C-alpha positions, 0 to 999 in steps of 0.5 A, a space after each residue: 347641456 342637452 344629451 347631444 351636446 354631452 355626447 359630443 363633449 364626451 367623444 371629443 374628450 375621449 378622442 383627446 385622451 386617446 391622442 395623448 396616450 398614443 403620443 406618450 406611447 410613441 415616445 420611447 422614454 417619456 419625461 414630463 417637461 413640467 416634472 420639477 424633479 428634473 433640471 431645467 435643461 432636462 425638461 427643456 430637452 424633454 419638451 423637444 423630444 416629446 415633439 420629435 419622439 423618433 429623433 435618436 440624436 435628441 435622446 443622445 443629447 438628453 443622455 449627455 445632459 444627464 451624464 454631465 449631471 452625474 445621473 448615469 443610470 438616466 443617461 444609460 436609459 436615454 442612450 439605449 433609446 438612441 441605439 434602439 432608434 439608430 442601431 448602426 451608430 458606432 458613436 451611440 454604442 461608444 457613449 453607452 460604454 462610457 456611461 457604463 464605466 462612469 456609473 458607480 457600479 462600473 458595469 465593465 462587462 456591459 461596457 466591453 460589449 458596447 466598445 466592441 460593438 462600436 468598433 465593429 460598426 466603425 473600426 477606424 475611430 481611434 477613441 473606442 479602441 483606446 478606451 477599450 484598451 484601457 479597460 483591458 489593461 485594468 483587467 490585466 489582459 495584456 495581449 488584447 490591450 496591445 491588439 487594440 493599441 496597435 489597431 490605433 497605430 495602424 490608423 494613426 501612427 502618431 497617436 501618443 496615447 496608444 504609444 504611452 499605453 503600449 509602454 504601460 503594457 510593456 512595463 506591466 509584463 516586465 519589459 522595462 527597456 521597451 516600456 522606456 522606448 514607448 514612453 519616449 516615443 509618446 513624449 516625442 510625439 507630444 512634448 507636453 505628455 505629462 504621464 510619459 515624463 512621470 513614468 520615465 522619471 520613475 523608471 530612471 529614478 534609481 539607475 540614472 537619477 540625472 536623467 530622471 531629474 530632466 524628465 521630472 522637470 519636464 513633468 513640472 513644466 507641463 503641470 506646475 500644480 502636480 503634487 506628485 511631480 513635485 514629490 517625485 522631484 523631492 525623492 530624486 533630490 533626496 536620493 542624490 543627497 541634496 536634502 535642502 532642495 529636497 525638503 523644499 519640494 516636499 513642502 511645495 508638495 504639501 502646499 499643493 496637496 495638504 493630505 499628501 502623507 508621504 511628503 510629511 513622512 519624508 520631511 520628518 525623516 530628513 529632519 530626524 536623520 539628517 538635521 537631527 531636529 527631532 522636535 521638527 520631525 515630531 511636528 511633521 509626524 503629528 501633521 501626518 498622523 492628523 491626515 491619516 491616524 492609521 498610517 503605520 510607518 508614521 506611528 512606527 517612526 514617531 515612536 522611535 523619535 519618542 524613544 530617542 527623546 525618552 518619552 516612553 509612554 507616548 512611544 508605547 502608545 504609538 507602537 501599540 496602535 501600530 501593532 493593532 493595525 498590523 498584528 503580523 508585523 514582527 518588527 513592531 511586535 518585537 519593539 513593543 515587547 522590548 519597550 514593555 520590558 524596559 
């Protein structure tokens, strides 16, 4: 290769190099489509982005791929690029808030700012109001929560979620009557609103168990695989003195969720206190304490069964562990002292 040819080659190579660098600089967030640390979907979308680096929607699409893959920080980085390219998009700010809340660190302050910006850009979208309201409810900022929910109802008076969460606000501030009204309205709007039926069942559990039963039956109708609905029906039946069907619903609860410690506990209680089947009660308590070895009510109750069966060493061991877990529990401490002296 002569000197002139070498010079032309160098100029061509350098020009291509500058073009590549310029292209990468133009891309707001460059990901190499050949980088195997990313999924095939991410790499395929990156290849499209690298050819269309100013298309905000493409960055959102890649952000959503990262979101589905539970790579929330990557999703946040991409949606921020989409916002930089399209700063008037209420939807992108809403997605930023959602990504913040999904991340392990749950950056609530950033999410709040993003929700507010989304609402500012487009106040007629119901979902940003709702998700922001749920965040405010978790922060116990009840007046602001109600403000966001009422904004939804001004847009759409038949939004069952807004009605339900207004009921939750009423419940939290102690206005049970208004909470019941809101939950009933939510269920009237959507007769498959599981959470409304669950709340109504719990609120009526003590004062009107028959009505509570009708609400919990609706909850089970909507979600036949809900362990909590079956457990709650067991509680209602037990409270009514219907112990045989109550036990069946507790057993069904455990079938649906073998880790449900309260269902084991209620079965142990009924078998001991009602059926006087102490061995069966012990069986359920053993299963409960396998699920949660530090469940103090389970340890305390098993100790009582052991004492009834004159198995004092085992009773002492359970009480001692319960006392270590709850050193300020005076009832357990007194029983442990009495057992030591006996």
